[in-house]
C-alpha positions as CSV (number, residue, x, y, z in Angstrom):
1,M,86.9,83.9,78.9
2,K,84.2,81.4,79.5
3,P,82.3,82.3,82.7
4,G,82.3,79.8,85.6
5,I,85.5,77.8,84.6
6,H,88.2,80.1,86.0
7,P,89.2,80.3,89.7
8,P,88.5,83.6,91.5
9,Y,91.3,86.1,91.1
10,G,91.7,88.4,94.0
11,P,94.1,90.1,96.5
12,V,96.3,87.8,98.6
13,V,99.2,88.5,100.9
14,F,102.4,86.4,100.5
15,R,104.5,86.3,103.6
16,D,108.1,85.2,104.1
17,R,108.3,84.5,107.8
18,A,112.1,83.9,107.7
19,A,112.8,87.4,106.4
20,G,109.8,89.2,108.0
21,F,108.7,90.4,104.6
22,A,105.2,90.4,103.1
23,F,103.6,91.8,100.0
24,L,100.1,92.2,98.8
25,T,99.3,91.1,95.2
26,R,96.6,89.5,93.2
27,S,96.5,85.7,92.7
28,T,94.2,82.7,92.2
29,A,95.8,81.1,95.2
30,T,93.8,81.1,98.4
31,S,94.2,80.2,102.0
32,D,92.1,79.7,105.1
33,K,94.5,81.9,107.2
34,T,94.0,85.6,107.1
35,I,95.9,88.7,108.0
36,E,95.0,92.3,108.6
37,W,97.0,94.4,106.1
38,E,98.3,98.0,106.5
39,D,95.1,99.4,105.0
40,G,93.0,97.9,107.8
41,R,91.4,95.3,105.5
42,T,91.7,91.5,106.0
43,Y,93.2,89.3,103.3
44,P,94.1,85.7,102.9
45,V,97.8,85.0,103.7
46,I,100.1,82.4,102.1
47,D,103.4,81.6,103.9
48,V,106.3,81.0,101.6
49,E,109.7,79.6,102.4
50,V,111.7,81.8,100.0
51,S,111.1,85.3,98.6
52,S,113.2,88.0,97.1
53,A,113.9,89.2,100.6
54,S,115.5,85.9,101.6
55,H,116.8,84.3,98.4
56,P,120.6,84.3,98.2
57,F,120.6,85.6,94.6
58,Y,118.6,88.7,95.5
59,T,120.2,89.4,98.8
60,G,123.8,89.2,97.5
61,T,124.8,86.3,99.7
62,A,125.1,83.8,96.9
63,R,128.2,81.6,97.0
64,V,130.5,81.4,94.1
65,L,131.4,77.9,93.1
66,D,135.0,77.0,92.4
67,T,134.5,75.0,89.2
68,A,138.2,74.9,88.4
69,G,138.9,73.3,91.8
70,R,136.1,70.7,91.2
71,V,137.6,69.7,87.8
72,E,141.1,69.4,89.3
73,R,139.8,67.3,92.2
74,F,137.9,65.0,89.7
75,E,141.1,64.6,87.6
76,R,143.2,63.8,90.7
77,R,140.7,61.2,91.8
78,Y,139.9,59.5,88.4
79,G,142.8,60.6,86.2
80,K,142.8,62.7,83.1
81,R,141.2,61.4,79.9
82,E,143.5,60.1,77.2
83,G,143.7,62.1,74.0
84,R,143.5,65.6,75.5
């Protein structure tokens, strides 16, 4: 890597406020806000709207779409295609 052209890569806390979940990782992202972590050190914190703790796919609350019902509703509204 060329020196001086890459952003600094260091520890950052990502926090999902809706789920009350935070994790410490390394990133090039930075923030002016800080948080004191469990180890007693202070790290920059980035608030995110969705994380694995609040995303429906990971929490098991994802809705199953009724695609057959959608097709039938479309056909009732606009009619079936000819030649099928």
